[in-house]
Every structure is written in C-alpha cells, then in structure tokens.
C-alpha positions, 0 to 999 in steps of 0.5 A: 321862501318862494321855493318853499311855497312852490314846494307847497304848490307841488304838494297840492298838485299830488293831493297832499293838503298843505294845511297840515303839520307840513306847515301849521294848522293854526296859521293866522289870517295874516300868514294865510294872506302872505302865503296866498301872495307867495303862491301867486308869485310861484304860479307866475314864475312857473308860467313865465319859465315854462319850457317844453317838458320832456317826459322821457328825461332820465333826470326829471322834468327840466322845468322843476324849480326844486334845486338838486339836493345831491346824488340820485339815490340809485341802487348801484352804479351798474344801473346809473348809466342810461343806455338810451342816452346815447345822443351827444348834447352840445352843452357848450353851445346851450350854455353860451346861448343861455348866457346871451339871452336878453334880460332887460325886462323882468320876465326875460331875466327870470327866463334867463336865470331859470334856463341857466339854472336848469342847464347847470342842474342837468349837467350836475346830475350827469356829472354826479352819475358819471363820477359815481360810476367811475369810482365804483368801477375804479378797480376794474380793468378798462375793458370792463368799465362802463365809462373807460378812460381816454387813451391820451398816449395813443397806446390803445388804452381802451383795449380788448380782452385779448391783451393783458396790457390793455386790460390792466391799463387805465388808458387815459392815465398820464403819470406826469399830469396827475389825472385821468380823462373821461368823456361821458355824454359830451362832457369832459371829466378829469379825475384829479389825482397826484402825479406820483404817489397816493400820499394824502398831503399831495392828494389834498393839494391837488384837490385844492388846486382844482377848487381854485380852478373852478373858483377862478372861472366863476369870478372871471365869468362874473367879472367878464359879464360886468365889464362887457355890460359896462363897455356896451353902455359906454359904446366901447365895443361893437354891439355885435362883439361876443363877450368873453366866454368860459366853459360850463364847469362843475366839481364833484366829490365822491368817496374821496375822489374829486372830478372837474367836469366841463363842457367841451368848447371848440378849442384847438391849442395849435390853431385857436390860441390867441393869448398865453403860452403853449407851455405854461410852465416854461418862463422863457417861452413866447407869450402870444398876445396879438388879438386886440379884442381878447386883450381888451375883454380879458383886461377889462375883466381883470380890472373888475377883479382889481388885478394889476397888469405886470411884466413877464419875459416873452422871447427874451423881452419884457411884456405887460400882461393882465391876470395870470401868466398861465391863462390862455385865450382862444378864438374859435370857429363859433366866433367866441373868445374863450378864456381858460386856466384860472387856478392861479388867478388870485394872488398867493397868500404868503406861500412858504413853498411852491405847493402853497403858492398853488393852494393858499391864495387870497379870496377874490372878495378880499382882492376886489375890495383891496385898496390897490390892484394886486398881481396874480403872479406875485411870488411866482417862479413862472415869471422869474426872469432869465439872466439877460438884459431884457429881464433886468427891467422886471426885477423891480416890477416883480419885487414890488408885486411881492411886497404889495401882495404881502401887505395885503396878506398882512392886512388880512391877518392884522386888520380885516379878521379882527374887524370881522370878529368885532362884527361877530361879537356885536351880532352885526353878523349872525351865523347860526350853523356851518353853512351860514358861518362859511358863507359869512367868512367867505363873503368877508374875503377870509379863507376858512384856513384862518378860522382858528384866529376867529376862535382865539379872538372872539369873546362870545362862547357860542361863536367859539364853539361853532368855529371849533365844531367847524374845524373838527368837522372839516378835519373829520371830512379829510380823514373820511375822504382819505380812508375812502381813497385808501380802500379803493386804491387797495381794491385796485391793487388786489384786482391787478394782482388777480390778473397777474396771477392769472397770467402766471398760471395759464400763460395769458391774461385773457379775461374769461367769464370766471376771471370777469366774475372774480373782478366784478366781486371786487366792486361789490366788496368795495362798496361794502368796505366803503359802507363799513368805513363810514360806520367806523368813521362815525364811531370814531368821531 
C-alpha cells in the first residue's frame, strides 16, 4: 500500500493529477484522510532513505522506491551494454557492508533495508542485461560476442579472428561442468547447461539444481543472521566477530536459459578454505574442519534450520559435521567467513535415483518446523562409507538419517498436505491467483510438484480450478522454454556450419566482413524465430 501511495506521489511530481481515474474521483473523506496519512509516511521514507543520486546511472536513480518489474525494454542486445560502464564495482564489499549496517532504531532499519534493496535491484538489472545479451548472441563465435565466455581451460578461448578454433570455440565451455562462465561488471555469471546433450529432461534438472542452490543460500543467510544475533545477546561471540557471510546472488531466466549470477568474494580454494572438501564428489577425500569460529557460525545456522549433525568419512575416519557434505567454508583476507555450495542443503524427498536426490528436496519451511532435526545428506551416496573399520560406525547413523527423512516425507504426504487442504476448504487460507497460491503453498512447506494432490483432495470447485490452471501454466512454461532452447541451439549449429564451409571453400576460417555480416544475420533471424515461437505457443495453448 505504501508503494502505491509513493507512486501517486511520483505522479504528482510529474504533473499527473492523482484525483483522477488513476484512483477514484468519488473517494469519501475517510479515504482521503487515510491517503493523506500514507502520503506523509511515504515522504518520511523518502527523506530517511535519501542517498546521493547519480544522475548518470544507466539503471535509473538508486533512491527510487518502485521495485523492478522485469527486463528493461530496450530495442536490441547490441544497445544493452553501456560502453561507459567500464569501472568495476565491488558488489561483494557493498553487499557485506550493507548487511552490517545498524538496525536498532526504526530509521536505521529502514535505511538498511532500502540500501540492501537498492543494491539487489541494481544487480538484478545488470544481470538481466547480461543474460539477454549472452543469449541473443549465443550463436556467434566468441570473437564477435559482446560478453565473451571465460577461458577456463587456458586454451585461448577468447581468441582472435585469425584462428578458426578460437573463433568457433566457446572458450569458457567445460563439458564436464555443464556450464559456461562469464564476467560482466565484476559479476560472475554461470550459464547453466547440461554436461552432455541438450535433452530437455537433463536441462530441466540442471535448472532445478540451480534453483535449489539459490534457495539454500537464501535460507542459510537468514538462519546465519538469526543465529548470530542470538549469540550476541547471549555473549557467545566476541562483538567484533564477523557473521557468516554469503555472496549476493540472483537467478535470471531468459528464452529458456537459466543464469546464476553472483558477486565475487575474495575466495581462493587452495589458500582460504577452512571447511569442507576440495573434491566434493569424492566420499573418501579429507574433510577440512579445523576452524572453530567457522564451525560455530555454520553449526548455529544449521541448528536454526533444524538440520541434524551426522557422520561422514574423512581420511578413513568418521567425522561429525553440520549441514551438507558439499558445503565449503572460507576465511578470506577481508576478515570474513564465507559459506558456499548449498544446492543440497535441504534433505531429499524420497528420491528414486541420483538425479531426483538433487532435484526433489523438502521445503525449508517444512524442515525448520518438523518435530525433529533432519540430515542434509540422507539417501546420499556422497557419504557412503568405504569398506574399512572406520566406516562401520557410520552404517547405523546413515540408515537412521534415511528413516527420519523418509518419515518426514510421509508426514508431508499423509498429514501436512491434507491439513493444508482443510485450511483451503475452510477459507482460512484464501489464495485468489497464481502468485498468492504459490506463496501459500510454499509458506506451508509444500512443494509445487505436490499440488496435484491438492486438486484431488479439495472440495471447493474454485480451488480445484485454480490448481489445475496452475499445473497447465507451469507445463506450458516448460514447453515454451524448451522451444526457445531448441531454436537457439539450432542457430548456433547453423553458424558453426557456415564457418566450417568457409574453411572448406577458401582454406581459412578467418572472419572477414562478409562472413561477419552473415553470422550477424543469424542473430537477427534468431530474434524473429523466438518471436514466432511465442506466437505459435500461445496459439497452441
């Protein structure tokens, strides 16, 4: 409501009369009094949170209180990148400094919240611009891309126009990792893609894993903050101790591709790691856990999330850890402890195979309120003990963790979901559209993949209709995204064939002006093909 009234204040500033059909000409005196009070509050907020305004900011004034509504509607990706924005910005330092701002007084809390919001909003816009540019130029060789991928293999992937391999290569593509890496305006951008084929099932699974990573980071940030504040009240930590830090991250979906965009902390795995395994996929590798401060910060956060300590194998011996075996901790030169790798923070939801163990997880809202702590690594092969004496003590521990998480999944299906449906039928929970329904389901700790059960159980026709429409819409979204990816991959294959044909005809793959224009035309055709696909999709629906 406050944002609405702030918008009305903006209308007045630009000469638009709020007392028009924008609101209501016939508002009674009570409504006008309420509006006047809200306007005073909005003026107070704007006054308290007034930062220095950069009029040359490409992404708009930072003190605007209107949240971002999506990708900036610019004409083409070629015009998206601001050539003047060459100064690197330390997003991580800004983010960590914003989180440390005081919040004891009401005005301080407003300043802190708005500062964090402004920073996230700016990073969101930069991430969306970068994602749109990368996808629109996906079919081009690296030398013609506005944002070229990183050369992770050290093989000169950025290249120049005189080398065919460098022109054709994606540079940062790592077949084993299933992703491309980019850096733009000091943000690390990971284009999530399957390691082998471009099959739709594997792609969807990779995108879910990236979503789990961001969700795990979000709940860990919240839990770490709560645990740190409680510890300070109990004098359990030195007041100068830094809280557990996580990197500023955002997910961007564009034309069926998913990007995980992060600020870059000062992490060096060989020098800064104080917790976790260097090789998170080797159950026999040594697990570092020698920093008491990180152990305490991370353990307290896991306690907030109701995650159970459990045994793993480290160097042939059992070791008790908190959270997921894949989590890593770093102590960096800025004096902060950073935690990362949270795609498997939440326990799996009765997985049928290894892929489901990564994609089907219990919601954090359910785990934190469950009657007993649960192990992050239940059903996990990463904690499977090797055949030696040290591993014998782990058998009962891991089996018990599997049973406990399995009981939690059964509780979700047999008690929790029916109780939620009863709340819907009694109108104690009243979602009225897709957004409020999804929010209500998640707040109850129920995964959206279970909403078919809600449709079967409910007695209210409007709830059943809303759930069915939601399922159809999500299915349609998956079809639309897969179609976009198929079109873009075909355009990339066609562009590579053009370069190979050029080499066969003239003996070199050097990109001359004619070949360059030919390749750039693929980008134009790609944009039109994607528009046609959207139209065809809606006709199909």
